C-alpha angles and dihedrals in degrees: 000000000000115000113232113202117229111226113204114233115214113241119206113239114244124199115211115203115219092194125039113239108248119252108201113243122218105194113207118231116244140172128223147107096295093044089053092051091047091055091046088057091046092054093043097049094044094046087051094047100041097033104044092062090065098049119107131213126181091351093306138084109292095223115029131150100204104192093176095061091028094236128131114205116199106173105289094353123092116194124194131194087270088064093062088120089076090061089053090050090050091053091049091050091049092050094048091046089053091050091048096047091045093049090050103040112355122239099003092144092052094050100046116013109023110117090229091056094042096050093041088055091051093046091048090051090053090047093050092048093052103033102029134237126331097282092046091052093049090049093047093051091048093050121092119260113281139159090263094050092045091049094049093046092047091051092049095049091045090055090047092050094048091051091045094050091046088052091051091047091052092048092053088045089071090062101035115039102267097225089053090046092052091051090050092049094051093044093046092236097119114148122242096252094046089049092049096049095042091053094039095051091042092050091047091052092047094047099042099042099031104039114009100037108144091019088072091054094044103041112011105039111085092198091072089061101051101029092098090064087069095047126092135168091279096053114113109240135165103266137179111223099231095182092056098037104044137125088037126199146134119278145168112267091227095053123088098248093186090061086057089053095248130140129227095272109100091192091235094147093225091129089059095042094055095044111109091208095044099237129142107235089197087075089065134261112329131188090241091065110106094189094240093146094227091129090052092054092045094048093046090055090054091046089052092052092049093045093241128138115273122242104065083133111029148136107279141132132253091243091050090057099042097040096037092236120181122232096268094049091047093052091048089058092045090061093054130150092276094058092039090054090049090049093048094049091045092049092049093050092048090047092049092048091048092050091047091053092044091051092040109141109223093212125078121185132191121185122201120180116224114255092231122101118265115271118237113209125216089254091055094255115138126223129201122188122217137186110223114201108195125184126198107201095181125087091238126087113247139203112211132190126214129214131174126206140168103086127061111258095008115151144164117256110222132001117005096184121072132180120219127187125237117286094355140114126233132193115215125187109218131186118209123194135193126192121251114288094005094125140027119256114271131033119350122185117236135166134219117218117203119191134184104238091214100040115048092191093063106085131147125193120198126185124227142162128249114204122214114191116239 
């Protein structure tokens, strides 16, 4: 058998990048209906975030999550660790709301209310005010370092840092009373945990909104990856009308572009320039799109200048495009069984949570029987000792009355009326006695009844066990 030599063939080395090198995006400012709504949401969310921390209620901070005393104050409502179920309900409501909004109109939360979007919008506004419009910013970054460039950049980053630290301060102010926190900051007596979280949250705001921006939406946000699972062909998404716009191309406004075989798209690139994530919506829906509507506003402005009909880029559905549905038919399909089921479930959960809070009993009682053996009196009566843990969740002092039932002749030995301060817990030792022969030996079920002496409708019943020695 003849030996055939194997000659090695050189293979060129190829380097595969696991992470795309960032190309800095310079979003162009634009006006329009969607831009106005985006700024309305910016003002609303930031007024809510920065302003609520300074509101007072009953001589305390209106919204305060006091982790030290394990109390959450939300205006007139005081929640304790036992009310953890309401946090679970809030998370369920948030998840269902996200599913509903996404099924109806895609990433509405991302485009208008997400903190990343909101703070990026604010930081971009500061950048535009100090460095100029898009072309001026590109020119400034491309220019060599100079005293002017250093001064402008220093001023911009100083403004960013001040806003970021104020944001971190406000965030910590929801966990440490904000007036106390301000006094500690100005007196340089801030605690280690407050210092850590103020700087951490401030640094996160500065880094995410100032430097990373669209990178957070593209690579860090998990929602961008699974959002398509909640889309269908009747979900409103920002869409470029290919049939109307293609073939694209520049043209003279006075020339009949249709005679030249061109579509409505003038290929100006405005839709790309205004996009905060730097995508071209004309390439179709992409996971990077945060549904902010900036490309719609930019395209509509160009259509107005050219004298064309608006809506080359618009909110529409896949079915509306392929089946040539009019607006009424499209909206009927948007509110389909899927979204109606989401809405119904969401409404029922919100209603149930609202009723639960409205009927929330401000007294919580826990009964623990003493480990000691029952005491048999000389008369034959039997005593059991209990520890009653009572919690007043309201910010009003209360006077409560105790009763015990379940065995004939059972009664409380000693005081049956107890005072408890506002928003506090109190442990009360209580002796309960039954007459001789009133119960069988062993465990006998009884119940403690606690009533607010000034509000007859506030009553709590707690079960317990009365032991009779054999």
